[in-house]
C-alpha positions in Angstrom: 93.4 39.9 12.8 94.4 42.5 10.2 97.2 40.2 8.9 94.4 37.8 7.9 93.6 40.1 5.0 95.7 41.4 2.2 95.9 45.1 1.4 93.5 44.8 -1.6 91.1 42.8 0.6 91.0 45.6 3.2 90.1 48.1 0.5 87.5 45.8 -1.0 85.7 45.2 2.4 86.3 48.8 3.8 82.6 49.5 4.2 82.1 46.3 6.2 85.2 47.1 8.4 83.9 50.5 9.3 80.4 49.2 10.0 79.7 49.4 13.8 79.1 45.9 15.2 80.6 44.2 12.1 84.3 45.1 11.6 87.3 42.8 11.1 86.0 40.0 13.3 82.8 39.5 11.4 84.6 39.9 8.1 87.1 37.2 9.1 84.2 34.9 9.8 82.9 35.5 6.3 86.3 34.8 4.8 86.5 31.5 6.7 83.0 30.5 5.8 82.0 28.0 3.1 78.6 28.2 1.4 77.1 25.8 -1.1 74.5 27.6 -3.3 72.1 25.1 -4.9 70.7 26.7 -8.1 72.2 29.6 -10.1 68.9 30.9 -11.4 66.6 33.6 -10.3 67.4 33.4 -6.6 70.9 32.3 -7.1 71.8 35.3 -9.3 71.5 38.0 -6.5 72.4 35.5 -3.8 75.7 34.6 -5.4 76.6 38.2 -6.3 76.1 39.5 -2.8 77.8 36.6 -1.1 80.8 37.0 -3.4 81.0 40.8 -3.0 80.6 40.4 0.8 83.7 38.2 0.9 82.4 34.7 1.7 85.7 32.8 1.4 84.5 29.7 -0.4 81.4 29.5 -2.5 80.2 26.3 -4.2 77.7 26.8 -7.1 75.7 23.8 -8.3 73.4 23.9 -11.4 73.1 21.4 -14.2 71.3 23.8 -16.5 72.5 26.0 -19.3 71.5 29.6 -20.0 68.3 30.1 -22.0 66.7 33.2 -23.4 63.7 32.9 -21.0 66.1 33.1 -18.1 67.3 36.6 -18.8 64.1 38.3 -17.5 65.2 37.6 -13.9 68.5 35.8 -13.9 70.7 38.8 -14.0 74.1 37.0 -13.8 73.7 36.1 -17.5 73.5 37.9 -20.8 72.8 37.1 -24.5 76.4 36.1 -25.0 76.0 33.3 -22.5 73.1 31.4 -24.2 73.7 27.7 -24.2 76.6 27.9 -21.7 76.6 26.1 -18.3 75.1 28.4 -15.7 77.6 27.3 -13.0 80.6 28.1 -15.1 79.3 31.4 -16.4 78.3 32.5 -12.8 81.7 31.5 -11.4 83.4 33.7 -14.1 81.2 36.7 -13.2 81.8 36.2 -9.5 85.6 36.0 -10.0 85.5 39.3 -11.8 83.5 40.8 -8.9 85.8 39.5 -6.2 89.1 37.8 -7.0 89.9 37.2 -3.3 87.5 34.2 -2.9 87.5 30.6 -3.9 84.7 29.5 -6.3 83.7 25.8 -7.0 81.3 25.3 -9.9 79.5 22.0 -10.2 77.7 21.4 -13.5 75.6 18.4 -12.2 72.3 17.8 -10.6 72.0 17.5 -6.8 70.8 13.9 -6.3 70.3 11.4 -3.6 73.5 9.8 -4.6 75.8 12.8 -4.5 74.1 15.2 -2.1 75.9 14.2 1.1 79.3 14.2 -0.5 78.8 17.5 -2.2 77.5 19.2 0.9 79.8 17.7 3.6 82.6 20.3 3.1 80.3 23.4 3.5 79.2 25.3 6.6 75.9 26.5 5.1 73.7 25.4 2.2 71.6 28.0 0.5 68.6 26.5 -1.3 67.7 28.5 -4.4 65.9 25.7 -6.2 62.5 25.7 -7.8 61.2 22.2 -7.4 59.9 20.2 -4.4 62.0 17.0 -4.7 65.3 19.1 -4.5 64.0 21.2 -1.6 63.2 18.1 0.4 66.6 16.6 -0.6 68.5 19.7 0.5 66.6 19.8 3.7 67.1 16.2 4.6 70.8 16.2 3.7 71.3 19.3 5.8 69.6 17.7 8.8 71.6 14.5 8.4 74.9 16.4 8.1 73.9 19.0 10.8 74.2 21.9 8.3 72.3 25.1 8.3 69.8 25.4 5.4 69.0 29.0 4.3 65.8 28.6 2.3 64.0 30.9 -0.1 61.3 30.5 -2.8 59.3 32.7 -5.1 56.0 32.3 -6.9 54.3 34.9 -9.1 54.3 38.0 -6.8 55.2 36.3 -3.6 58.4 35.1 -1.9 59.5 33.6 1.4 62.7 33.2 3.3 63.7 31.2 6.4 66.7 29.6 8.1 66.3 25.9 8.9 68.2 23.7 11.3 70.0 26.6 12.9 71.7 26.0 16.3 69.5 27.4 19.1 69.9 27.2 22.9 67.3 24.5 23.0 68.8 22.6 20.1 68.5 22.8 16.4 65.7 24.9 15.1 62.8 23.8 12.8 63.5 22.6 9.3 61.6 22.5 6.0 59.6 19.4 7.0 58.3 21.2 10.0 56.9 23.9 7.7 55.8 21.6 4.9 55.4 18.0 6.2 54.1 16.8 2.9 54.7 18.0 -0.7 51.7 19.4 -2.6 49.7 17.2 -5.0 51.4 16.8 -8.4 50.3 19.8 -10.6 48.9 21.8 -7.7 51.7 24.3 -7.8 52.6 25.5 -11.3 56.3 26.0 -12.3 57.7 29.5 -13.1 57.2 28.7 -16.8 53.5 27.8 -16.1 52.6 30.3 -13.4 54.8 33.1 -14.3 57.2 35.2 -12.0 57.7 38.9 -11.6 61.3 39.4 -12.8 62.3 41.7 -9.9 61.0 39.4 -7.2 63.8 36.9 -7.2 66.2 39.9 -6.9 64.5 41.0 -3.7 64.1 37.5 -2.1 67.6 36.4 -3.2 69.1 39.5 -1.6 67.2 38.7 1.7 68.5 35.1 1.4 72.1 36.5 1.1 71.5 38.6 4.1 70.5 35.5 6.2 73.6 33.6 5.0 75.8 36.6 6.0 74.1 36.7 9.4 74.6 33.0 10.0 78.3 33.1 9.1 79.2 36.4 10.7 77.2 36.0 13.9 75.9 39.5 13.4 72.2 40.0 13.8 69.4 37.5 14.4 68.8 34.9 11.7 65.2 33.9 10.7 65.5 30.6 12.6 62.1 29.3 13.6 60.5 32.1 11.6 59.3 32.5 8.0 59.4 35.9 6.2 56.6 36.3 3.7 56.8 39.1 1.1 54.0 40.2 -1.3 55.4 42.3 -4.2 51.9 43.3 -5.4 51.4 45.6 -2.4 54.9 45.7 -0.8 53.7 44.0 2.4 55.7 41.6 4.5 55.0 39.6 7.7 56.9 37.1 9.8 55.3 33.8 11.0 56.6 31.4 13.6 57.5 27.9 12.4 56.7 25.4 15.2 58.4 22.1 15.4 56.3 19.1 14.1 56.4 16.2 16.6 55.7 13.9 13.6 58.7 15.1 11.6 60.4 11.9 10.4 63.9 13.4 10.8 63.7 15.4 14.1 60.3 14.6 15.6 59.5 12.7 18.8 60.1 9.4 17.2 62.4 9.8 14.1 61.9 7.2 11.4 64.1 8.5 8.6 67.9 7.9 8.9 68.9 8.3 5.3 68.1 10.1 2.1 65.0 8.7 0.2 63.7 8.7 -3.4 62.5 12.3 -3.6 60.9 12.2 -7.1 58.8 9.3 -5.9 58.0 11.1 -2.5 56.9 14.1 -4.4 55.3 12.1 -7.2 57.0 14.0 -9.9 57.6 12.9 -13.5 60.5 10.7 -12.6 58.2 8.6 -10.5 55.6 6.1 -11.6 52.8 8.7 -11.4 54.4 11.1 -13.9 55.0 11.2 -17.6 57.4 8.2 -17.4 54.4 6.0 -16.9 52.8 7.1 -20.2 53.1 4.3 -22.8 55.5 5.0 -25.7 52.7 4.4 -28.2 50.8 7.3 -26.7 53.7 9.7 -27.1 53.3 11.5 -30.4 56.5 13.0 -31.7 56.4 16.5 -33.3 57.3 14.8 -36.7 54.4 12.3 -36.3 52.0 15.0 -35.3 53.0 17.2 -38.3 52.4 14.2 -40.5 48.9 13.7 -39.0 48.2 17.4 -39.8 49.5 17.1 -43.4 47.5 13.9 -44.0 44.4 15.7 -42.5 43.7 12.8 -40.2 40.6 13.0 -37.9 41.6 13.9 -34.4 40.8 16.5 -31.6 43.6 18.7 -30.4 43.4 20.0 -26.8 45.7 22.7 -25.3 46.0 22.0 -21.5 47.9 25.2 -20.7 46.5 28.4 -19.1 44.7 31.0 -21.2 47.6 33.5 -20.8 50.0 31.0 -22.2 47.9 30.4 -25.2 48.0 34.2 -26.0 51.8 33.9 -26.3 51.9 31.0 -28.6 49.7 28.0 -29.8 49.2 25.5 -32.5 45.4 25.6 -32.4 43.0 23.2 -30.7 40.5 23.6 -27.8 41.7 25.3 -24.6 41.1 23.1 -21.5 43.5 24.0 -18.7 45.0 21.0 -16.8 43.4 22.0 -13.5 39.9 22.1 -15.0 39.9 19.3 -17.7 38.3 16.6 -15.5 35.3 18.9 -15.1 35.1 19.1 -18.9 35.7 15.4 -19.6 32.2 14.8 -20.8 32.9 17.1 -23.8 35.9 15.2 -24.9 35.2 12.6 -27.6 36.0 9.0 -27.0 35.6 7.7 -30.6 38.5 9.5 -32.3 42.1 10.2 -31.3 42.6 13.1 -28.9 46.0 14.8 -28.8 46.9 16.8 -25.7 49.7 19.4 -25.7 51.4 21.9 -23.4 54.6 23.9 -23.3 57.1 21.0 -22.6 55.1 17.8 -22.6 55.1 17.3 -18.9 51.6 18.7 -18.1 50.0 16.9 -21.1 51.5 13.6 -20.0 50.1 14.1 -16.5 46.7 15.1 -17.9 46.7 12.0 -20.1 47.3 9.7 -17.2 44.7 11.5 -15.1 42.0 11.2 -17.8 42.8 7.5 -18.2 42.8 6.6 -14.5 39.9 8.8 -13.4 37.7 9.1 -16.5 38.4 5.9 -18.4 39.7 7.3 -21.6 41.5 5.0 -24.0 42.0 7.2 -27.1 44.5 9.7 -25.8 47.9 10.9 -27.1 50.2 13.7 -26.0 52.6 15.8 -28.0 56.0 14.7 -26.8 58.2 17.7 -25.9 55.2 20.0 -26.2 55.4 23.4 -28.1 59.1 23.7 -27.4 59.9 20.5 -29.3 57.4 21.4 -32.1 59.0 24.8 -32.6 62.5 23.3 -32.5 61.8 20.4 -34.9 58.9 21.5 -37.1 58.1 25.3 -37.0 61.0 27.6 -35.9 58.7 30.6 -36.4 56.5 29.5 -33.5 57.1 31.8 -30.5 58.5 30.0 -27.4 58.7 31.0 -23.8 
């Protein structure tokens, strides 16, 4: 067994090797293990660092995004010098410096219905560090179809959760994400990190717990959170563990399974890529930053409505009335119908959804939304405008 490791590796893993109940055998299992980490952001940063340091032999890192200033508050793998660089490549370079004895495979693409099975097939465990529901369901379903263990974690504001899905148990495979969440939430019901905020240290805590679960799964040491969900509240430091029962109606693993392949996840979750999202907004209703700036310069008659939350407005705004997206239908009677109404948010996604909702549920026909939101306006028109 000792010959399985080089001299430098034995030094690197010395504290594991001297740990009672762990030792060479468990370390060898880590070295032989292959883990695909989906997402190199807030959760992925601590998760990847601890998996690499621990000696997981092969680590895949998939993330299509590039490093942005707003990431640095919680994504501790990155620094100012990395702005604009692909997260997967930057992360791989950091991990190689941390542990040169492992293999790193960066993927700078999105995980999709078309590539998920091929990308995941070669790995023993998939660790889900994503922040959106379509990808969470995609990761879950692909893991079930491929019989892979899915180590799941998520964070929101002050709260985090961790579980191990589809883990082999004496009675068969354990519960999966669809047993915990049979259906996705309604569009807009759960704000993104940008919209709802996130305590910077929380992903560090939850991502470390996620790494712990991956290490337990690979090494066989300890009892993974299979069939259980760990909940952590950073506001008071409390935690609790809930049982995750199997759902007999689960379309993948229920009494009468109906799903045998991957599906259209944006449509399933009714996100912007589906017919219910911003893609359904007519081009004529999308007001570019340049066009909106021209409206302002010409002093046209219109009403401007900010559909973000009050705390976002305190950070940055371009004027207008404040009507948060979740409350705007209740205030619909106060919105004029005889002059143009321009909706705006941070990135344009919420305003497009609100536009569609006001049209379909309140009968408005005089609405526009600022395409790209404040981010685009700051980039193209007013670079002095604070962004977040």
